C-alpha positions, 0 to 999 in steps of 0.5 A: 129252441130259443125262448124269446121271453128269456132273451127279451129279459136279457135285452131289457136288462142291457137297455134299461141298465139294470135288473130293477129297471128291466123288471119295471119295463116288463111288469115283472118282479126283479127275481123273475127277470133274474130267473129268466136271464139265468135260465137263458144262460143255463140253456145256452151253456154260457155267461151272457151278461156281466153283473156289473153296474151297469150290466154289460153283455158278453160276446155270446150275449151280444150275438144273442141280442143282435139275433133277437133285435133282427127277429123282432124287427122282422116280426114288426115289419110283418105285422105292419103288412098284415094289418093297417090298424093305426093302433099297432105299436111303433117300431123303434130303430136304434141308430148310430149317428155323429154329432155334426150330422145330427145337428145339421141334416139328419132330422130334416132328412128323416122328417117325412117318415117321422110324420107317419108316427109309426117309427121311433128313433133311439140314437147313439151319438158318437164320432163318425169313425166310431158309429160303425162299431155300434153296428158291428156289435149289434147295438144299432140297426143302422149307422152313419159312418165314414166307412165305405165298405159294407160289413157282412150281412149289411147294406151300404149307401153313400149319403154325400160329403161334409167339408171341414176347414181349420178356423179361428178368429183373426186375433187368434191367428195373429197371436198363434199362427203369425207365420202361417200353419206349422206343426210347432204352432199347431201343437202349442196353440189351444185347439178344440176337439169334439172328444178323444175319438175325434181324429179330424185335426190329425187327418187335416195335418197329415193331409196338408203338413205331411204329419200331425203334431205329437200332441195337441193342447186341446179342449174337449167339447162334445157339443157342436154349438159350444164347440163353435162358441169356443172358436168364435170367442177367440179361445181356440182353433178347430175343425168347423164344417162348412154348414156352420162356418160359411157365414162366419167366414163371409162376415170375417168373424172367423178366418181359415188358418190354411186358406183354401184347405178343406178336409172332405168326409164322405158319409155312408149309411150302413144297415142290416140287410133285412127284408123288414119294412120299417127299416127299409122305409127309414133307409130309403127316406134317410138316403134321399133326404141326406142327398138333398142336403149334403155335397155329392 
């Protein structure tokens, strides 16, 4: 039989990044939290957490935490159905989201459910191809991803499409791409990339040039506004979503390096297949809100 107080202690250590902060969150002493985690490991017969800084769950610990989060979500959903009391604690949903979606459509899409003030969101922001890993590891209850196939035990809904174009200032293009886009020039010109997990440039080159440069001279700027600023300042070229780039193209502040070429990213909502009212309501609102703003 699992002792959920012990699992809660394990979850808090991971969530808070250490035993001391977990103890403060649980209103316990640090030794009491350590004891609960140790007793949980003894009862399971496995090491569940690495004593690193910050502590990290082992494979067995991740499986246990995923189970605990699902049970906790189901219990919170049941509580909301059994009583209409406004004094109930809000349910926290941990969500994986890519930065462009967060900057563009996400908050507007979920605003109606946030207005009810019975749901809190805890976001894990990463590249759209990486957010799926958070769900696979049990670190989030749902994620926005480019992966179309549902994992076992999860549901998936298509949200819509985001279009990206390879943009730069006219002066930048004249300097670095005088004869149009080529592999050689693309590898030498300073690009801006969101982070080292971001593959948009490489996908674009493979789609339109047949292959990508072996390496790029790249700035790494993991913030959408500053990412765009580097391009508009004439310091680099990069993949810009239409929601950011359309007005800049119309004003001729930026130009397409390869006119008419777009990279289309289909976005999907993945979440646990649980009969938990908070997650179901959130998912329904997210899907409906996203489809109003994204290209279908």
